[in-house]
Backbone bond lengths (Angstrom), bond angles and torsions (degrees), N, CA, C in turn:
res aa  C-N    CA-C-N  psi(-1)  N-CA   C-N-CA  omega(-1)  CA-C   N-CA-C  phi
1 M - - - 1.444 - - 1.529 107.40 -
2 K 1.321 116.22 146.18 1.464 121.78 177.69 1.527 109.19 -88.41
3 F 1.315 115.78 152.68 1.462 121.14 -176.12 1.531 113.56 -53.85
4 P 1.341 120.75 -42.67 1.471 119.41 -179.50 1.529 113.99 -60.32
5 Q 1.323 118.11 -20.17 1.464 121.45 179.92 1.528 112.82 -78.62
6 V 1.322 117.53 -14.46 1.462 121.44 178.47 1.530 107.88 -77.68
7 P 1.336 118.27 128.03 1.468 119.20 178.16 1.527 110.81 -72.31
8 V 1.326 116.20 153.64 1.462 120.05 175.30 1.522 107.67 -58.56
9 G 1.300 116.52 130.47 1.457 122.18 -176.43 1.515 112.45 94.72
10 G 1.340 117.08 -9.97 1.459 120.86 179.56 1.520 111.86 -75.17
11 R 1.327 115.68 143.09 1.465 121.92 178.21 1.518 108.72 -95.17
12 F 1.341 115.65 141.64 1.458 120.18 -179.23 1.523 109.73 -154.80
13 D 1.328 115.07 159.08 1.463 121.04 175.10 1.515 108.91 -99.42
14 Y 1.324 115.02 136.08 1.462 121.50 177.73 1.523 107.99 -149.07
15 Q 1.290 115.86 123.72 1.465 122.70 179.41 1.524 111.97 52.00
16 G 1.339 115.33 43.18 1.464 121.10 175.01 1.508 115.50 77.61
17 E 1.316 117.86 13.63 1.461 121.15 -178.60 1.526 108.96 -131.03
18 T 1.327 116.74 141.63 1.459 120.78 175.19 1.518 108.14 -88.86
19 L 1.325 115.30 124.08 1.462 121.80 -176.26 1.519 109.95 -123.70
20 I 1.333 115.66 166.36 1.455 123.19 174.77 1.517 106.92 -122.53
21 K 1.321 116.46 130.28 1.466 120.55 179.34 1.521 108.62 -73.83
22 I 1.342 116.60 125.85 1.461 120.98 -179.33 1.524 112.50 -116.42
23 G 1.309 117.41 -6.15 1.455 121.23 179.21 1.511 109.87 -163.94
24 P 1.334 117.68 179.25 1.455 120.48 -176.84 1.527 114.40 -59.87
25 M 1.325 117.00 -30.01 1.464 120.35 -179.87 1.526 112.42 -133.21
26 T 1.334 117.18 15.70 1.459 119.95 -176.24 1.521 111.79 -129.31
27 A 1.328 113.69 154.73 1.460 121.77 177.22 1.521 107.97 -149.94
28 C 1.322 116.27 161.02 1.461 120.85 174.46 1.524 107.79 -135.87
29 N 1.344 115.37 161.91 1.461 116.85 178.53 1.524 109.09 -72.85
30 E 1.299 116.21 168.11 1.462 121.06 -174.67 1.517 113.75 -64.66
31 R 1.309 117.64 -19.00 1.462 121.52 179.42 1.526 111.51 -88.25
32 G 1.338 117.07 4.99 1.456 120.18 176.54 1.511 113.87 82.07
33 G 1.325 117.87 28.45 1.456 120.73 -179.84 1.512 112.48 -68.91
34 D 1.314 115.87 -171.16 1.453 121.45 179.98 1.514 111.02 -59.35
35 A 1.326 114.88 148.26 1.463 120.42 177.22 1.524 109.25 -70.49
36 R 1.318 115.18 142.86 1.469 121.93 177.32 1.515 108.55 -118.50
37 L 1.311 115.90 141.56 1.447 121.08 173.88 1.523 107.83 -81.11
38 I 1.323 116.80 126.42 1.457 121.91 179.72 1.531 107.24 -113.05
39 P 1.328 117.59 124.91 1.470 119.54 179.79 1.527 111.25 -59.99
40 R 1.321 116.04 143.89 1.459 119.81 178.67 1.524 111.17 -63.03
41 S 1.308 116.10 -24.85 1.465 119.97 -179.35 1.530 113.00 -85.18
42 A 1.333 117.40 -3.58 1.462 121.03 -176.78 1.525 111.16 -63.01
43 V 1.324 115.39 134.57 1.459 121.28 174.73 1.525 107.04 -91.17
44 V 1.326 116.27 123.54 1.457 121.90 -177.23 1.528 109.52 -124.42
45 T 1.325 115.83 161.74 1.461 121.69 178.46 1.520 108.56 -116.21
46 P 1.330 117.79 118.99 1.466 119.32 178.76 1.520 110.95 -61.67
47 V 1.313 116.85 145.52 1.458 122.73 175.96 1.515 107.01 -99.59
48 G 1.317 118.00 125.86 1.458 122.60 -176.34 1.518 109.26 92.99
49 A 1.310 116.73 172.69 1.460 121.39 -176.82 1.525 111.82 -61.39
50 T 1.313 117.00 -56.36 1.465 121.42 176.63 1.516 107.58 -141.27
51 P 1.316 116.96 116.12 1.465 118.13 -178.94 1.525 109.52 -65.52
52 E 1.322 115.33 129.05 1.451 120.14 178.47 1.513 108.97 -102.34
53 A 1.317 115.44 140.35 1.461 119.94 178.58 1.523 109.04 -67.28
54 Q 1.291 115.40 142.33 1.450 120.30 172.92 1.516 107.09 -134.75
55 P 1.322 117.50 151.51 1.452 118.74 -177.84 1.517 110.90 -59.13
56 V 1.333 115.84 143.17 1.459 120.31 178.81 1.518 109.80 -58.63
57 A 1.325 117.70 -32.43 1.464 121.10 179.99 1.518 111.83 -59.25
58 S 1.332 117.83 -28.88 1.454 119.27 179.58 1.528 111.12 -77.08
59 I 1.333 116.95 -19.59 1.452 121.23 178.43 1.524 110.29 -86.20
60 L 1.320 115.18 -42.51 1.454 120.77 -177.51 1.520 109.25 -86.88
61 T 1.297 116.43 113.00 1.450 119.38 177.56 1.520 109.23 -77.17
62 Q 1.314 115.83 157.56 1.462 119.93 178.87 1.530 110.41 -59.75
63 A 1.321 117.31 -37.40 1.460 120.80 179.28 1.528 110.99 -63.75
64 L 1.327 116.81 -40.51 1.459 120.90 179.27 1.527 111.08 -64.97
65 V 1.331 116.58 -41.39 1.461 120.36 178.69 1.526 110.13 -66.06
66 R 1.324 117.32 -42.75 1.471 120.68 177.70 1.526 110.80 -60.14
67 E 1.317 116.27 -43.51 1.464 121.44 -179.74 1.530 110.75 -62.79
68 A 1.313 116.43 -44.06 1.468 120.67 -179.82 1.523 110.78 -65.70
69 L 1.317 117.17 -41.42 1.459 121.19 179.20 1.531 110.81 -64.85
70 A 1.318 117.34 -41.54 1.465 120.94 178.70 1.528 111.16 -64.46
71 A 1.324 117.62 -41.67 1.470 120.94 178.83 1.523 110.71 -65.61
72 F 1.331 116.66 -40.82 1.463 121.28 178.02 1.528 109.95 -62.58
73 D 1.333 116.56 -46.28 1.459 122.40 179.31 1.533 110.89 -60.19
74 E 1.318 115.88 -44.12 1.468 120.74 179.94 1.531 110.97 -62.41
75 R 1.325 116.63 -42.23 1.469 121.12 179.58 1.530 110.74 -62.72
76 L 1.328 117.01 -44.20 1.463 120.45 179.22 1.525 111.14 -63.41
77 R 1.319 116.02 -44.86 1.474 119.14 -179.12 1.526 112.19 -65.47
78 S 1.315 117.51 -35.11 1.469 119.33 178.21 1.520 110.71 -68.31
79 A 1.322 116.94 -30.98 1.467 120.06 177.91 1.525 111.33 -68.51
80 L 1.315 116.91 -24.18 1.467 120.69 179.43 1.526 112.36 -80.19
81 G 1.314 117.57 -9.19 1.457 121.79 -176.20 1.520 114.41 -57.22
82 A 1.314 117.84 -27.89 1.462 121.43 -178.44 1.523 112.88 -77.00
83 L 1.319 117.26 -13.96 1.458 120.86 -178.44 1.520 110.82 -86.25
84 D 1.342 116.46 152.41 1.462 117.97 175.05 1.535 108.60 -78.02
85 Q 1.325 116.27 166.91 1.464 121.59 -172.53 1.529 112.13 -58.25
86 A 1.339 118.12 -38.98 1.466 120.94 -178.43 1.527 111.04 -63.87
87 E 1.319 117.32 -37.33 1.460 121.06 178.46 1.528 111.41 -77.11
88 R 1.323 115.61 -37.22 1.453 121.40 -173.20 1.531 113.35 -74.39
89 A 1.331 118.02 -36.29 1.473 121.69 -173.73 1.528 113.38 -56.70
90 P 1.341 120.39 -51.00 1.478 117.97 -179.26 1.530 112.95 -66.95
91 I 1.325 117.06 -31.78 1.461 119.92 178.85 1.521 109.89 -69.56
92 E 1.338 117.37 -42.17 1.461 120.32 177.84 1.528 111.24 -62.85
93 A 1.333 116.54 -38.66 1.466 119.83 178.38 1.529 110.39 -64.08
94 A 1.323 117.04 -42.60 1.464 120.76 178.52 1.524 110.76 -64.95
95 L 1.330 117.35 -40.65 1.469 121.01 178.15 1.529 110.99 -63.93
96 E 1.324 116.68 -39.96 1.459 120.71 179.59 1.530 110.54 -63.45
97 T 1.324 116.23 -43.40 1.468 120.49 177.88 1.531 110.20 -62.41
98 A 1.330 116.27 -45.92 1.467 120.76 179.90 1.523 111.06 -62.72
99 R 1.340 117.70 -40.32 1.468 121.85 179.33 1.526 110.97 -63.16
100 R 1.329 116.35 -43.95 1.470 120.34 179.64 1.534 111.33 -65.88
101 E 1.342 116.52 -39.98 1.467 119.62 178.49 1.533 110.90 -65.02
102 L 1.325 116.46 -42.23 1.461 120.03 178.54 1.523 110.41 -63.96
103 A 1.321 116.81 -44.40 1.467 120.67 179.40 1.519 110.67 -60.27
104 A 1.333 116.43 -40.75 1.470 119.94 179.56 1.526 110.51 -65.79
105 R 1.328 117.44 -41.60 1.459 120.61 179.27 1.526 111.57 -66.02
106 L 1.312 116.84 -31.30 1.464 120.65 179.22 1.525 111.95 -84.76
107 G 1.330 116.26 -3.43 1.455 120.18 178.37 1.514 112.90 73.82
108 L 1.339 116.26 32.51 1.465 119.97 -177.31 1.520 112.46 -95.01
109 G 1.297 118.66 -0.32 1.458 121.00 178.34 1.508 112.34 82.06
110 A 1.321 115.21 -167.31 1.466 121.77 -173.19 1.523 113.31 -70.37
111 D 1.305 118.05 -37.75 1.467 120.81 -176.50 1.523 109.63 -118.92
112 P 1.362 117.05 93.56 1.463 119.33 -176.27 1.515 115.00 -79.29
113 N 1.318 117.57 -1.44 1.459 118.44 179.42 1.516 109.87 -75.59
114 P 1.369 116.32 141.08 1.474 119.48 -178.61 1.496 112.55 -63.42
């Protein structure tokens, strides 16, 4: 079977590893590791009789989402280090607002940091 035929949430074997499809071209290992890009032409083997789709929310734990959001936030803030305080302050304020809005949309509550 080709990778595009696997439903989102479906488990499959690829290159000796069991993965879960999390997007049209991405998958992660069952322990919730980093997302991997899987070529559309990749031949994969479904795990189980027929892989059933499950919501991505059931794959992504709240802790994993919090961890990813914190790492993303840290990366953005480190990129601002080269700016002087006058330039950095409004950008940091905008990033903080965006982070809180994203956390609220993801249902992570007021403090999405782990």
